C-alpha positions as CSV (number, residue, x, y, z in Angstrom):
1,M,68.1,-62.8,-1.9
2,W,68.8,-59.6,-0.8
3,E,72.7,-59.7,-2.2
4,E,70.7,-59.9,-5.5
5,Y,68.5,-57.1,-4.8
6,F,71.2,-54.5,-3.9
7,V,73.5,-55.6,-6.8
8,N,70.4,-55.1,-9.1
9,L,69.5,-51.8,-7.1
10,H,73.4,-50.5,-7.9
11,L,73.1,-51.2,-11.4
12,G,70.0,-49.6,-12.1
13,V,71.2,-46.6,-10.4
14,R,73.9,-45.7,-12.3
15,K,71.9,-46.8,-15.8
16,Y,68.9,-44.9,-15.2
17,L,69.6,-41.9,-12.5
18,N,73.3,-41.3,-12.9
19,K,73.1,-42.4,-16.8
20,E,76.4,-44.1,-16.7
21,S,77.0,-47.2,-19.1
22,E,78.3,-50.6,-18.0
23,K,81.2,-50.5,-20.0
24,S,82.4,-48.1,-16.7
25,L,82.2,-50.8,-14.3
26,P,85.8,-52.0,-14.3
27,A,87.2,-48.2,-13.9
28,A,84.7,-47.2,-11.1
29,R,86.2,-50.7,-9.1
30,S,89.7,-50.1,-9.9
31,K,88.7,-46.4,-8.6
32,Q,87.5,-47.4,-5.3
33,T,90.0,-50.2,-4.6
34,V,92.8,-46.7,-5.2
35,L,90.5,-44.6,-3.0
36,L,89.9,-48.0,-0.2
37,A,94.0,-48.2,-0.1
38,V,94.0,-44.3,0.4
39,H,91.5,-44.1,3.2
40,I,93.2,-47.4,5.5
41,I,96.8,-45.5,4.8
42,W,95.4,-42.1,5.9
43,Q,93.5,-43.8,9.0
44,A,97.3,-45.4,10.2
45,L,98.8,-42.3,9.7
46,V,96.2,-40.3,12.0
47,I,96.3,-43.3,14.3
48,S,100.1,-43.2,15.0
49,L,100.0,-39.4,15.0
50,L,97.8,-40.0,18.0
51,W,99.8,-42.2,19.6
52,Y,103.0,-40.8,19.2
53,I,102.0,-37.4,20.6
54,F,100.1,-39.8,23.8
55,A,103.3,-41.6,24.3
56,S,105.2,-37.9,23.7
57,I,102.8,-36.4,26.9
58,T,103.5,-39.5,29.0
59,G,106.5,-39.8,28.6
60,F,107.0,-43.1,27.5
61,G,108.1,-44.6,24.1
62,M,105.6,-45.5,21.7
63,I,106.3,-49.6,22.4
64,L,106.0,-49.1,25.9
65,T,102.4,-48.1,25.3
66,A,101.6,-50.4,23.3
67,W,102.3,-54.0,26.3
68,A,101.2,-50.6,29.3
69,P,99.1,-52.5,31.7
């Protein structure tokens, strides 16, 4: 019930408020997939950088900090 409501809401916003046709939906979905992949890679890089900085400050290697008690 709610899922159908939000799908219809999304399509209505695209059609009437944004003045976009349904033909652009596949392109928008593929763009969203690419942006999600870039976002996940960016998060992994930031976490790795923070982990590296923490390991450098404490003097432990990055592997040792993962299993430190």
